[in-house]
C-alpha positions in Angstrom: -0.1 0.1 0.0 1.2 3.4 -0.9 0.5 6.7 0.3 -2.0 7.3 -2.5 -4.0 4.3 -1.6 -3.9 5.3 2.2 -5.2 8.7 1.0 -7.9 7.0 -0.7 -9.0 4.8 2.1 -8.9 7.7 4.4 -11.4 9.6 2.1 -13.6 6.6 1.7 -13.8 6.3 5.6 -14.5 10.0 6.1 -17.3 9.8 3.2 -18.9 6.8 4.8 -18.8 8.7 8.3 -20.4 11.7 6.6 -23.0 9.4 5.2 -23.9 7.7 8.4 -24.3 10.7 10.1 -26.5 12.4 7.5 -28.7 9.0 7.6 -29.0 9.2 11.5 -30.0 13.0 11.5 -32.8 12.0 8.8 -33.9 9.2 10.8 -34.1 11.3 13.9 -36.0 14.0 12.1 -38.7 11.3 10.8 -38.8 10.1 14.5 -39.3 13.7 15.7 -42.2 14.0 13.2 -44.0 10.7 14.2 -43.7 11.2 18.0 -43.8 15.1 18.4 -46.0 14.6 21.0 -43.2 13.1 23.1 -40.3 15.1 21.5 -41.9 18.9 21.9 -42.7 18.7 25.6 -39.2 17.8 26.5 -37.5 20.2 24.4 -40.0 22.9 25.9 -38.8 21.8 29.3 -35.1 21.7 28.3 -35.6 25.3 26.9 -37.4 26.6 30.1 -34.4 25.1 32.3 -31.8 26.7 30.0 -33.9 30.0 30.7 -33.9 29.7 34.2 -30.3 28.9 34.3 -29.3 32.0 32.3 -31.2 34.3 34.2 -29.1 37.5 35.2 -28.6 36.7 38.6 -27.7 33.0 37.8 -24.9 34.2 35.2 -21.7 32.6 36.2 -18.1 34.3 35.1 -14.6 33.3 35.1 -12.6 35.4 37.2 -8.8 35.8 36.5 -5.7 37.4 37.9 -1.9 36.5 37.3 0.2 36.1 40.3 4.1 36.9 40.4 6.1 34.3 42.6 8.7 35.8 44.6 11.3 33.0 45.3 8.8 30.0 45.2 9.0 27.5 42.4 5.5 26.9 40.3 5.6 23.4 42.0 5.5 24.7 45.7 2.7 27.4 44.4 0.5 24.3 43.0 1.0 22.5 46.4 0.1 25.6 48.2 -3.0 25.9 46.2 -4.1 22.6 46.1 -6.2 22.8 49.4 -8.2 25.5 47.7 -8.7 23.7 44.5 -9.9 20.4 46.1 -11.8 22.0 48.9 -9.8 19.5 51.2 -7.8 20.0 54.2 -8.6 23.9 54.5 -8.2 25.0 58.1 -11.7 26.0 59.6 -10.6 29.5 60.6 -8.9 30.4 57.3 -10.5 33.7 55.5 -11.2 31.8 52.2 -12.7 28.5 54.0 -16.3 30.0 53.9 -16.2 31.2 50.5 -15.1 27.7 49.2 -17.4 25.6 51.4 -20.3 27.2 50.4 -19.3 27.4 46.7 -19.5 31.0 46.6 -16.4 30.6 44.4 -15.7 27.4 42.8 -13.9 25.7 40.2 -10.4 27.1 41.2 -7.7 26.4 38.5 -4.4 27.5 37.4 -2.9 28.2 34.2 0.5 28.8 32.8 1.7 32.4 31.5 3.8 32.0 28.4 6.6 34.3 27.2 7.1 33.9 23.2 10.0 36.5 23.0 12.1 35.2 25.8 12.3 38.6 27.1 11.0 38.2 30.5 7.6 39.8 29.8 4.4 38.0 29.3 2.6 37.5 26.1 -0.4 35.3 26.8 -2.1 33.0 29.2 -2.5 29.3 28.1 -6.0 28.6 29.1 -5.9 25.7 26.5 -3.1 24.1 28.3 -1.6 23.3 25.1 2.0 24.7 25.9 5.1 22.4 26.8 7.3 22.8 29.6 10.1 21.8 27.2 9.2 24.4 24.5 12.0 26.7 23.9 10.1 29.0 21.6 6.8 29.7 23.7 8.4 29.4 27.3 6.5 29.1 30.3 7.4 31.7 32.7 8.9 30.3 36.0 7.8 33.2 38.2 4.3 33.9 36.9 0.9 32.0 36.9 -2.9 32.5 36.3 -5.2 31.8 38.9 -8.9 31.4 37.9 -12.1 30.6 39.7 -15.8 30.8 38.9 -18.5 32.9 40.5 -22.2 34.0 39.9 -23.3 37.4 38.9 -25.2 38.1 42.3 -21.7 37.3 44.3 -19.7 39.8 42.2 -19.4 42.2 45.0 -17.7 39.6 47.3 -14.7 39.2 44.9 -12.4 41.6 46.4 -13.0 39.8 49.9 -12.2 36.5 48.0 -9.2 38.0 46.5 -7.8 39.2 49.8 -8.7 35.9 51.5 -7.2 33.6 48.8 -3.7 35.9 48.9 -3.8 35.6 52.8 -4.1 31.6 52.5 -1.3 31.4 49.9 1.0 34.0 51.8 0.5 31.9 54.8 2.1 28.8 53.3 5.5 27.9 55.3 7.2 26.6 52.1 6.3 30.0 50.0 7.4 31.9 53.2 11.0 30.2 53.5 11.5 30.5 49.6 10.5 34.3 50.1 13.0 35.0 52.8 15.8 33.5 50.6 14.7 35.5 47.6 14.1 39.1 49.3 17.7 38.6 50.7 19.3 37.9 47.5 17.5 40.6 45.8 18.3 43.4 48.3 22.0 42.1 48.0 21.9 42.3 44.0 20.0 45.6 44.1 22.5 47.2 46.4 25.4 45.9 44.5 23.8 47.3 41.3 23.7 50.7 42.6 27.4 50.8 43.9 28.4 49.5 40.5 26.2 52.1 38.9 28.0 54.8 41.0 31.4 53.5 40.0 30.6 53.4 36.4 29.6 57.2 36.8 32.5 58.1 38.6 34.8 56.7 36.0 33.1 58.2 33.2 33.5 61.7 34.9 37.0 61.0 35.7 37.7 60.0 32.4 36.0 63.0 30.7 37.8 65.4 32.9 41.3 63.9 33.9 42.4 62.7 30.5 43.3 64.1 27.4 40.8 65.2 24.4 39.3 62.3 22.9 40.7 63.5 19.6 44.4 62.5 21.0 45.5 59.0 21.7 46.6 57.9 25.2 49.5 55.9 25.2 50.0 53.0 27.7 53.6 52.5 27.9 53.3 49.0 30.0 52.0 47.3 26.8 52.5 49.5 24.0 49.0 50.0 22.9 47.5 53.3 21.9 43.7 53.8 23.2 41.6 56.6 21.6 39.1 58.4 23.4 36.2 58.0 21.2 36.4 54.2 21.5 36.6 54.5 25.0 33.7 56.6 26.0 31.5 54.4 23.7 32.4 51.3 25.8 31.7 53.0 29.0 28.4 54.3 27.7 27.4 51.0 26.5 28.1 49.3 29.9 26.2 52.1 31.7 23.2 51.5 29.5 23.2 47.8 29.8 24.0 48.1 33.7 20.9 50.7 34.0 18.6 48.3 32.1 19.5 45.5 34.8 19.3 47.6 37.6 15.9 48.9 36.6 14.6 45.1 36.5 15.9 44.5 40.0 14.4 47.7 41.5 10.8 46.5 39.7 11.2 43.2 41.4 12.2 44.7 44.7 8.9 46.6 44.6 6.9 43.8 43.8 8.6 41.6 46.6 6.2 42.5 49.3 5.1 38.8 49.9 5.5 35.4 48.6 2.7 36.0 46.0 1.4 39.2 44.7 -1.0 40.1 42.0 0.2 41.5 38.9 -3.6 42.6 38.4 -6.8 42.2 40.5 -9.1 39.3 39.8 -11.2 40.5 36.2 -14.3 38.8 34.8 -14.2 37.4 31.1 -16.3 39.4 29.0 -18.7 36.6 28.4 -20.3 34.5 30.9 -20.0 30.7 31.1 -23.9 30.1 30.8 -25.0 32.9 28.5 -28.5 32.8 27.3 -27.9 31.9 23.5 -25.3 29.3 24.4 -27.7 27.5 27.0 -30.6 27.7 24.7 -28.6 25.8 21.9 -27.2 23.2 24.3 -30.2 22.4 26.1 -32.3 22.4 22.8 -30.0 19.9 21.4 -29.7 18.0 24.6 -33.9 17.8 25.1 -34.3 17.0 21.2 -31.8 14.3 21.6 -33.2 13.0 24.7 -36.9 13.1 23.4 -35.8 11.3 20.4 -34.4 8.6 22.6 -37.7 8.2 24.7 -39.6 8.2 21.1 -37.3 5.3 20.1 -37.8 3.1 23.2 -41.6 3.5 22.8 -41.3 2.7 19.1 -39.3 -0.3 19.8 -41.4 -1.3 23.2 -42.5 -4.6 21.6 -39.3 -5.6 20.3 -37.8 -4.4 23.8 -40.4 -6.3 25.8 -39.8 -9.4 23.7 -36.1 -9.2 24.5 -36.4 -8.6 28.1 -38.7 -12.0 28.6 -36.4 -13.9 26.3 
């Protein structure tokens, strides 16, 4: 069998599948026509249920926020997040426990944040969970993660309290606190070192400008017999200064964020579209009601055969 024969077989299989699907739809339409007095009431009940579920006060939204991890790894964060996600082993006196136990907030999930340009800046959140930890192009960030939960519209005013309780629960985790202490100490040392080096570079540049000959004239170092020209040396210092300032700015920003083991980059915000929007629910429940009605109609249509089979 060659590649052409394989394509032909696949095409024929797809054709047979489409034909079988079309014949099944036609059969259901005929069944609906014959037993409309069964299918129609079930469809109406399903649409009524969809209408009730999608009422304004019952609309459910996904709330998302990106968290920055100060010292802790993604694995340590997931372990600290696990009790909230599973609703198990939550302390009775924890602020987040009433919201979780009473299902005011539920379906807690986490999603990886992806950096496409390898510049340390987040580009998108992988809500489809399609990225790979080993991908070197779309890299999963190690210090950011997206948290998500669901909440009904009538409880949206409780989101700030849920956010504060969730952050309190996470930042009370001992493993995250230990990693944070080490991280903060190292970050402060690096920041202090950066500012010291920046001052040294600035002093060195000032000394070069005002204590050396004109850049147009060469500077002779008799120790090795090499002439260094001022223009070239000044450019080198400026490049070092610019590079160092970029690194110093990054460390300063991280130090400002390092106020706790876990901090939010942005507050929890709702998706634009609800999970159970009216049109979506009507379409889904209509399909489920129609198929359910057809199943019942088929059982009634084959009741004699089923009775004979059960008695056999």
